[in-house]
MIGUTOR-389439 format. One record per residue (C-alpha): residue number from 1; residue in one letter; x, y, z. Coordinates in steps of 0.2 Angstrom, whole numbers, plus 5000, padded with zeros to 4 digits. Each point is the difference from the previous one (the first is absolute). Layout:
     n   res     c1     c2     c3
   NUM     A      X      Y      Z
...
END
This chain:
     n   res     c1     c2     c3
     1     M   5000   5000   5000
     2     S   5006   5017   4996
     3     A   5004   5012   5014
     4     L   4985   5012   5006
     5     P   5003   5018   5000
     6     A   5001   5008   5017
     7     P   4983   5007   5004
     8     S   4996   5014   5012
     9     S   4998   4989   5015
    10     P   4985   5001   5012
    11     A   5003   5000   5018
    12     N   4995   4981   5000
    13     D   5010   4994   4986
    14     L   4999   4981   5004
    15     L   4990   4996   4984
    16     L   5012   5009   4989
    17     R   5015   4992   5008
    18     A   4992   4983   4999
    19     L   4996   5002   4981
    20     R   5019   5004   4998
    21     R   5003   4983   5009
    22     E   5009   5008   5014
    23     V   5001   4990   5016
    24     V   4988   5009   5012
    25     E   4997   4998   5018
    26     R   4982   4994   4997
    27     P   4989   4999   4984
    28     P   4989   5014   4995
    29     V   4982   4996   5001
    30     W   4984   5005   4991
    31     M   4984   4991   4994
    32     M   4991   4999   4984
    33     R   4983   5008   5001
    34     Q   5006   5008   5017
    35     A   4988   5014   4996
    36     G   4984   4990   5001
    37     R   4985   4993   5007
    38     Y   5008   4992   5015
    39     L   5002   5018   5008
    40     P   4985   5008   5008
    41     Q   5007   5017   4995
    42     Y   5000   4995   4982
    43     R   4982   4993   5001
    44     A   4995   5017   5007
    45     V   5007   5009   4985
    46     R   4992   4987   4988
    47     A   4983   5003   5008
    48     T   5000   5017   4993
    49     S   5006   4996   4983
    50     D   5000   4986   4987
    51     F   5016   4991   4996
    52     L   5003   5007   4983
    53     S   4996   5018   5006
    54     M   5013   4997   5014
    55     C   5013   4995   4987
    56     R   4996   5016   4989
    57     T   5000   5012   5015
    58     P   5018   5004   5005
    59     E   4996   5006   5017
    60     L   4990   4984   5004
    61     A   5014   4989   4992
    62     V   5013   5008   5010
    63     E   4990   4999   5017
    64     V   4999   4981   4998
    65     T   5018   4998   4994
    66     L   5006   5008   5015
    67     Q   4989   4991   5013
    68     P   5011   4984   5002
    69     L   5016   5010   5004
    70     D   4993   5005   5017
    71     L   4987   4987   5003
    72     V   5011   4984   4997
    73     G   5018   5008   4998
    74     V   5005   4994   4983
    75     D   5017   5005   4992
    76     A   4993   5006   4984
    77     A   4984   5008   4993
    78     I   4992   4993   4983
    79     I   4988   5012   4991
    80     F   4982   4996   5001
    81     S   4994   4996   4983
    82     D   4995   4985   4989
    83     I   5008   4990   4986
    84     L   4985   5003   4989
    85     V   5002   5018   4998
    86     I   5010   4996   4984
    87     P   4987   4992   4990
    88     E   4988   5014   5005
    89     A   5012   5012   4994
    90     M   5001   4991   4984
    91     G   4982   5003   4997
    92     M   4991   4985   5008
    93     H   4985   5004   5012
    94     L   5004   4993   5017
    95     T   4987   4996   5014
    96     L   5003   4994   5017
    97     D   4985   4995   5011
    98     E   5000   4995   5018
    99     G   5000   4981   5001
   100     V   5002   4998   4981
   101     G   5018   5006   4997
   102     P   5007   5010   4985
   103     Q   4992   4997   4983
   104     F   5002   5006   4982
   105     P   4982   4999   4993
   106     S   5007   5000   4982
   107     P   5015   4989   5000
   108     L   5012   4998   4986
   109     R   4995   4985   4988
   110     S   5007   5005   4983
   111     L   5013   5010   4991
   112     K   4987   5013   4996
   113     D   4997   5002   5019
   114     L   5019   5002   5002
   115     D   5000   5014   4988
   116     Q   4989   5010   5011
   117     L   5014   5001   5013
   118     H   5010   5016   5000
   119     A   5018   5004   5006
   120     V   5002   5005   5018
   121     D   5007   5017   5005
   122     P   5003   4998   5019
   123     H   5000   5019   5003
   124     E   4983   5001   4991
   125     H   4991   4984   5004
   126     L   5007   4995   5016
   127     K   5004   5017   5007
   128     Y   4990   4996   5016
   129     V   5013   4986   5005
   130     L   5015   5011   4996
   131     D   4992   5014   5011
   132     A   4997   4988   5014
   133     L   5018   4994   4999
   134     A   5007   5018   5001
   135     M   4989   5004   5014
   136     A   5004   4984   5010
   137     R   5019   5003   4997
   138     R   4998   5018   5008
   139     E   4989   4993   5015
   140     I   5012   4986   5003
   141     N   5014   5013   5001
   142     G   5015   4989   4999
   143     K   4994   4987   5013
   144     V   4999   4985   4990
   145     P   5001   4995   4981
   146     L   4984   5002   4989
   147     I   4996   4985   4989
   148     G   4991   5002   4983
   149     F   4993   4985   4991
   150     A   4991   4994   4984
   151     G   4992   4984   4994
   152     S   5010   4990   4987
   153     P   4994   4997   4982
   154     W   4994   4982   5001
   155     T   4990   5004   5016
   156     L   4992   5015   4993
   157     A   4997   4992   4983
   158     A   4991   4985   5009
   159     Y   4988   5012   5009
   160     M   4997   5010   4984
   161     V   4996   4985   4989
   162     E   4991   4990   5014
   163     G   4990   5016   5006
   164     K   5003   4995   5018
   165     G   5010   4990   5012
   166     T   4997   4981   4999
   167     K   5009   4984   5006
   168     Q   5006   4994   4983
   169     F   5000   5015   4988
   170     A   4994   4987   4987
   171     V   4994   5014   4988
   172     A   5016   5009   5001
   173     K   5010   4984   4998
   174     R   4990   4995   4985
   175     M   5006   5016   4992
   176     L   5018   4994   5002
   177     Y   4997   4984   4991
   178     E   4987   5006   4987
   179     N   5006   5017   4996
   180     P   5018   5002   5005
   181     T   5002   5015   4988
   182     M   4987   5010   5010
   183     A   5008   4994   5017
   184     H   5017   5007   4995
   185     A   4993   5016   4993
   186     L   4990   5003   5016
   187     L   5014   4996   5011
   188     G   5012   5011   4991
   189     K   4987   5015   5002
   190     I   4999   4997   5018
   191     A   5019   4998   5003
   192     D   5002   5017   4992
   193     A   4987   5008   5011
   194     V   5007   4991   5016
   195     G   5018   5005   4997
   196     D   4996   5018   4997
   197     Y   4988   5000   5015
   198     L   5014   4994   5012
   199     V   5013   5013   4993
   200     A   4987   5013   5004
   201     Q   4997   4993   5017
   202     V   5018   5002   5004
   203     A   5001   5018   4993
   204     A   4985   5004   5012
   205     G   5008   4993   5015
   206     A   5001   4981   5001
   207     Q   5016   4994   5007
   208     V   4997   4981   4996
   209     V   4988   4992   4988
   210     Q   4992   4983   5000
   211     L   4993   4991   4985
   212     F   4985   4987   5004
   213     E   4999   4986   4989
   214     S   4985   4994   5010
   215     W   4994   4986   4988
   216     A   5016   4992   4996
   217     G   4994   4984   5008
   218     A   4986   4999   4986
   219     L   5013   4996   4987
   220     G   5011   4984   4997
   221     P   5018   5002   4997
   222     D   5000   5002   4981
   223     E   4986   5012   5001
   224     F   5008   5010   5014
   225     R   5017   5001   4990
   226     T   4990   5005   4984
   227     F   4987   5012   5006
   228     A   5005   5006   5017
   229     L   5018   5001   5003
   230     P   5006   5010   4985
   231     Y   4987   5014   5004
   232     L   5004   5000   5018
   233     A   5018   5001   4996
   234     R   4997   5015   4988
   235     C   4990   5009   5014
   236     A   5013   4997   5013
   237     Q   5015   5005   4990
   238     K   4991   5016   4995
   239     A   4996   5004   5018
   240     R   5019   4997   5005
   241     E   5005   5013   4987
   242     A   4991   5013   5012
   243     G   5014   4996   5013
   244     V   4990   4992   5014
   245     P   4999   4982   5006
   246     V   4988   4989   4992
   247     I   4991   4985   5009
   248     V   4991   4987   4990
   249     F   4987   4989   5008
   250     A   4993   4985   4990
   251     P   4990   4989   5012
   252     G   4998   4983   4993
   253     A   5016   5000   4990
   254     G   5012   4994   5014
   255     W   5007   4987   4988
   256     A   5006   5015   4989
   257     L   5009   5011   5013
   258     A   5017   4999   4991
   259     E   4992   5003   4983
   260     I   4991   5015   5006
   261     A   5016   5007   5008
   262     A   5010   4998   4985
   263     A   4987   5007   4988
   264     T   4994   5015   5010
   265     N   5017   5005   5008
   266     A   4989   5005   5015
   267     D   5008   5005   5016
   268     A   4988   4989   5010
   269     I   4989   4985   4997
   270     G   4984   4998   5010
   271     I   4998   4982   5007
   272     D   4982   4993   5003
   273     W   4996   4989   5014
   274     H   5000   4984   4990
   275     T   5019   5001   4998
   276     S   5011   4997   5014
   277     P   5014   5013   5004
   278     R   5013   4987   4998
   279     D   4994   4995   4982
   280     A   4999   5019   4996
   281     R   5018   5003   5006
   282     R   5006   4985   4991
   283     Q   4993   5007   4984
   284     L   5004   5018   5003
   285     D   5016   5002   5011
   286     P   5011   4997   4984
   287     F   4992   5015   4992
   288     R   5004   5012   5014
   289     V   4982   5005   5000
   290     A   4990   5005   5016
   291     M   4985   4990   5005
   292     Q   4983   5006   5008
   293     G   4988   4990   5009
   294     N   4992   4988   5005
   295     L   4990   4996   5015
   296     D   4983   4992   4996
   297     P   4987   5014   5003
   298     C   4990   4987   5009
   299     A   5013   4998   5014
   300     L   4994   5017   5006
   301     Y   4984   4991   5006
   302     G   5011   4991   5013
   303     P   5004   5006   5017
   304     P   5014   5014   5002
   305     S   5012   4987   5007
   306     D   4998   4989   4985
   307     I   5002   5015   4988
   308     R   5016   5005   5009
   309     R   5007   4982   4998
   310     R   4995   4998   4982
   311     T   5007   5018   4996
   312     H   5017   4996   5008
   313     D   5001   4983   4991
   314     M   4997   5009   4983
   315     I   5013   5013   5003
   316     R   5013   4987   5006
   317     A   4997   4990   4984
   318     F   5001   5015   4988
   319     G   5017   5006   5008
   320     P   5007   5017   5004
   321     R   5004   5006   4982
   322     G   4986   5007   4989
   323     H   4985   4995   5009
   324     I   4984   5011   5001
   325     A   4987   4992   5013
   326     N   4983   5000   4993
   327     L   4985   4988   4998
   328     G   4999   4988   4985
   329     H   4985   5009   4994
   330     G   4989   5014   5006
   331     I   4994   5002   5017
   332     L   4983   4993   5002
   333     P   4986   5012   5005
   334     D   4994   4991   5015
   335     V   5017   4999   5009
   336     S   5001   5009   5016
   337     P   5010   5016   5000
   338     D   5008   4993   5016
   339     H   5006   4985   4991
   340     A   5007   5011   4986
   341     R   5010   5009   5013
   342     A   5006   4984   5008
   343     F   5007   4996   4983
   344     I   5009   5017   4998
   345     D   5006   5000   5018
   346     A   5007   4982   4998
   347     V   5011   5006   4985
   348     K   5005   5016   5009
   349     E   5006   4991   5015
   350     W   5012   4988   4990
   351     R   5018   5003   5000
   352     W   5013   4989   4991
   353     T   5016   4994   5008
   354     D   5017   5000   4992
   355     D   5000   4981   5000
   356     E   4983   4999   4991
   357     V   5006   5012   4987
   358     A   5016   4990   4997
   359     A   4990   4984   4998
   360     S   4988   5007   4988
   361     E   5013   5008   4989
   362     R   5009   4983   4999
   363     Q   4984   4992   4995
   364     S   4997   5013   4986
   365     S   5017   4998   4994
   366     A   4998   4981   4999
   367     W   4984   5002   4989
   368     S   5009   5012   4989
   369     A   5014   4988   4997
   370     Q   4988   4986   4996
   371     L   4991   5010   4987
   372     T   5017   5005   4992
   373     E   5006   4982   5000
   374     A   4983   4995   4992
   375     R   5003   5013   4986
END
């Protein structure tokens, strides 16, 4: 991995140091969906506004973005938004009804439908997100890093063709087999939009960006390599040109961690809860890439003592270099805030010993040597 430029560091720079794979006294910690329904304070804001209006109103987006900093004590803020703002910005009508989820009433089913999509100018079509980022960066005032994000092309295409979230995305996958020309054309359009959007997020104030390939697990290996990975890589490499660290998270593709690292040149790879830290390290340590994850979100239903034990086991398994503590997916909406804090507190109390650091470094070197020999 190429060296990252030295950013203007926040007071709490653990996340940025971990992304540079420096040995840190403890891993940084944040949670996907940390600004969400598990917090009563979030639900109070949500009671006054619908979800999409919250996303489109910078003041509300910033309010909920900042809530987890004080309420649970995370080491980074992630801007409150949604991955589906890109298809909407391309001209698709998006609805989000309580209990139904996001839907596109007129999904893409033909090349003619594809022609109706327009190019995205982030400063015009997604100005509300950029305004929220700039406002959040000012409000945070150098305390912790601010993370921006976007959905990856295959995941967005799956929603755009299917019209909604499903378990198998059979309609979207049918496109890959029946009309690969349409699939590649759509994925290329989305990749251009996502890449430009991430660059604009950095200019607006994001100090880290994350790409969510949320539906990687819907694809088999050949289809993932053909229809997901090349476009994910295009977005990640475009984002890296903006000069901030890039995290790539492709849940369900734990078998492809090394391929994802090589193709995207990402600074960190998210690990889902299906993949053991040891397997992740074996694949990724030789690439000198940071790892983020991967406590099962359901572990937060357990008592705080169990949460603490499982969290410490996770940290120990990932090792002291280049690990960002997180869940293996987003926090669930019915988790107790006290249990979320138990997870955060368990990370914050951790300290590495010199012997543990040395042992972990030896293991990492051994895996790197094995890969070099295999090549």
